[in-house]
C-alpha positions in Angstrom: -5.7 3.7 -16.2 -7.4 6.7 -14.5 -7.5 10.1 -16.2 -6.0 13.0 -14.3 -9.5 14.2 -13.5 -10.6 10.8 -12.3 -7.5 10.5 -10.0 -8.3 13.9 -8.6 -11.9 12.8 -8.0 -10.7 9.8 -6.0 -8.3 12.0 -4.0 -11.2 14.3 -3.2 -13.4 11.4 -2.1 -10.6 10.2 0.2 -10.1 13.7 1.6 -13.7 14.8 1.9 -15.5 11.5 2.5 -17.8 12.0 -0.5 -18.0 13.8 -3.8 -21.1 15.4 -5.3 -21.8 15.6 -9.1 -22.8 19.3 -9.2 -19.8 20.4 -7.1 -17.4 18.3 -9.2 -18.8 19.7 -12.5 -18.2 23.2 -11.2 -14.7 22.4 -9.9 -13.5 20.9 -13.1 -15.6 23.1 -15.4 -17.2 20.2 -17.3 -20.8 19.0 -17.7 -22.6 16.9 -15.1 -22.9 14.2 -17.7 -19.1 14.0 -17.9 -18.8 13.7 -14.2 -21.5 11.0 -14.0 -19.5 9.1 -16.6 -16.4 9.5 -14.5 -18.1 8.3 -11.4 -19.7 5.3 -13.2 -16.2 4.3 -14.4 -14.7 4.7 -11.0 -17.5 2.7 -9.4 -16.9 -0.1 -12.0 -13.3 -0.2 -10.8 -14.6 -0.3 -7.2 -12.7 2.8 -6.3 -16.0 4.6 -5.4 -19.5 3.6 -4.5 -22.5 5.6 -5.8 -24.8 7.5 -3.5 -27.6 9.9 -4.4 -26.1 12.9 -6.2 -22.5 11.6 -6.0 -20.2 8.9 -4.6 -18.2 7.8 -1.6 -14.9 6.0 -1.3 -15.3 2.4 -2.1 -14.4 -0.7 -0.1 -15.6 -4.3 -0.1 -14.6 -7.9 -0.7 -12.4 -7.3 -3.7 -9.4 -5.0 -4.2 -9.2 -2.5 -7.0 -6.9 -2.9 -10.0 -3.2 -2.5 -9.6 -2.8 0.4 -12.1 -5.8 2.2 -10.5 -4.2 1.8 -7.1 -1.0 3.4 -8.4 -3.0 6.6 -9.1 -4.4 6.9 -5.6 -2.3 9.0 -3.3 0.6 8.8 -5.8 2.6 11.7 -4.3 2.1 10.4 -0.7 3.3 6.9 -1.7 6.5 8.4 -3.2 7.2 10.2 0.1 6.3 7.1 2.2 8.6 5.0 0.0 11.5 7.4 0.5 11.0 7.4 4.3 10.9 3.6 4.4 14.0 3.3 2.3 15.8 5.6 4.8 15.3 3.0 7.5 17.2 0.4 5.5 21.0 0.7 5.6 23.3 -0.4 2.9 24.3 -4.1 2.8 21.0 -5.3 4.3 18.8 -8.2 3.4 15.1 -7.6 3.0 11.7 -8.9 1.9 9.4 -6.7 -0.2 5.8 -7.8 -0.7 3.2 -6.9 -3.3 1.7 -3.4 -3.4 2.0 0.0 -5.0 3.5 1.6 -1.9 6.1 -1.2 -1.5 6.9 -0.6 -5.2 7.5 3.1 -4.4 9.9 2.0 -1.6 11.7 -0.3 -4.1 12.2 2.7 -6.4 13.7 4.7 -3.4 16.1 1.8 -2.6 17.8 1.9 -6.0 20.6 4.2 -4.6 21.4 1.7 -1.8 24.5 -0.5 -2.2 24.9 -4.2 -1.4 21.2 -5.1 -0.9 19.8 -8.6 -1.1 16.1 -8.4 -1.9 13.6 -11.3 -1.9 10.3 -10.4 -3.3 7.0 -11.9 -4.4 6.3 -8.7 -6.4 7.2 -8.9 -10.1 6.8 -5.1 -10.3 9.5 -4.7 -7.6 11.7 -7.2 -9.3 11.5 -5.2 -12.6 12.2 -1.9 -10.8 15.3 -3.3 -9.0 16.7 -5.7 -11.7 18.9 -3.1 -13.5 20.8 -2.1 -10.4 24.3 -3.6 -10.2 24.3 -2.9 -6.4 21.2 -5.0 -5.7 20.8 -8.8 -5.9 17.1 -9.7 -6.5 15.6 -13.1 -5.7 12.1 -13.7 -7.0 9.9 -16.0 -4.9 8.6 -19.1 -6.7 4.8 -19.8 -6.9 1.7 -18.9 -8.8 1.7 -15.5 -10.5 -1.5 -13.5 -9.9 -2.3 -11.9 -13.3 -4.1 -8.9 -11.8 -1.0 -7.4 -10.2 2.1 -9.6 -10.7 2.0 -10.9 -7.2 3.4 -14.4 -6.5 1.2 -16.3 -4.1 0.4 -19.8 -2.8 2.0 -22.4 -0.6 5.1 -22.8 -2.8 5.8 -19.0 -2.2 5.3 -19.5 1.6 7.7 -22.4 1.7 10.3 -20.5 -0.4 10.2 -17.5 2.0 10.6 -19.7 5.1 14.1 -20.6 3.9 15.3 -17.0 4.7 15.8 -14.9 7.8 16.4 -11.3 6.8 17.1 -8.0 8.4 14.1 -6.1 7.2 10.7 -6.5 5.5 8.8 -3.8 3.8 5.1 -4.8 3.8 2.0 -3.2 2.4 -1.6 -4.0 3.3 -5.0 -3.2 1.8 -6.7 -1.9 4.9 -6.0 -1.0 8.6 -8.8 -1.4 11.1 -9.2 1.0 14.0 -8.4 -1.9 16.4 -5.0 -2.3 14.6 -5.8 -5.3 12.5 -3.9 -5.4 9.2 -6.2 -6.6 6.4 -6.1 -7.9 2.8 -8.3 -9.4 0.1 -6.6 -12.6 -1.0 -6.0 -15.4 1.5 -3.1 -16.7 -0.6 -1.4 -13.3 -0.4 -2.1 -13.1 3.3 -0.2 -16.4 3.9 2.8 -15.0 2.0 2.7 -11.7 4.0 2.5 -13.6 7.3 5.6 -15.7 6.3 7.4 -12.5 5.4 6.6 -10.9 8.7 7.6 -14.0 10.7 11.0 -14.2 9.0 12.2 -10.6 9.2 14.0 -9.0 12.2 12.5 -5.6 11.6 9.1 -5.2 9.8 8.4 -1.8 8.2 4.6 -1.3 7.4 4.0 1.2 4.6 0.5 2.5 4.0 -1.0 5.8 2.9 -3.8 7.3 5.0 -6.6 6.1 2.7 -6.2 2.5 4.1 -7.9 3.7 7.3 -11.0 4.4 5.3 -11.1 1.0 3.6 -11.9 -2.5 4.7 -10.9 -6.0 3.6 -12.0 -9.5 4.7 -8.8 -11.3 5.5 -6.6 -10.7 8.5 -2.8 -10.6 8.1 -1.9 -9.7 11.6 -1.8 -6.8 14.0 0.0 -3.5 13.8 1.7 -4.3 17.1 3.7 -7.0 15.2 5.6 -4.5 13.2 8.6 -2.4 14.4 8.0 0.7 12.2 4.9 2.2 10.5 5.4 4.7 7.7 2.4 6.7 6.5 1.6 10.1 5.2 -0.6 10.8 8.2 -2.2 8.5 10.8 -5.9 9.4 10.8 -6.8 7.0 13.6 -6.2 8.0 17.1 -6.9 4.3 18.2 -4.1 3.1 15.9 -1.8 5.9 17.1 -2.4 4.8 20.7 -1.7 1.1 19.8 1.6 2.1 18.2 2.6 4.1 21.3 1.7 1.3 23.7 3.4 -1.4 21.5 6.6 0.6 20.9 6.0 0.8 17.2 7.8 3.7 15.6 5.3 5.9 13.8 6.7 8.0 10.9 4.3 10.5 9.3 5.7 12.0 6.1 3.1 14.7 5.9 3.3 15.8 9.6 4.7 19.1 10.5 7.9 19.0 12.6 6.0 20.0 15.8 3.6 17.1 15.2 6.3 14.4 15.1 
């Protein structure tokens, strides 16, 4: 788990592009040795990458740990989750895939009535299980120890049995050309099956996903019906949404910006 200071360092890197040791030491009123230790730990978790005198936001061929991802843009994810839940009416059927933002959406859905939820996310299943108003079906397949995601061909075959009203889908990265990206090919296959078997796909992603990359393509943003984010930092993606008729919801946007 990240300390509060480490989480704030990651947020600063996301907001400012890079963080510098001396400036962080002054900001948090700690020694430069303490900041270097923080940066080393964050780099070990692949949240940051070291540069001379500081660090930049990390990206690469592997995702960061699930608990660490929860700490990144935590407030934004809660807002995104609530906005996504507002798009889902009572008595709907829906898929929810693996991810910390989709987990936030699951939390926001607890006040809904008469939902049928199919998920490959054990964290989502645990969040929703106590609700008497929600029936939860857990996808069969291989459990990924790192995050409780259920993946593999058995999961894909299970999902193809359903045709639901909505899907709430998270991704690891969004490219400027609109490509939706992830790290694990097995998880991508599940996400593709979820998107293909939902009438309305809701993509949920905080703005940091525009600054990351991942090696496996899930699909394209033009394949979703709604995109909920805190703020869309890519004008190219904004244009794609406009041209493809994708509803863009920005939870951090001022009313005049919407």
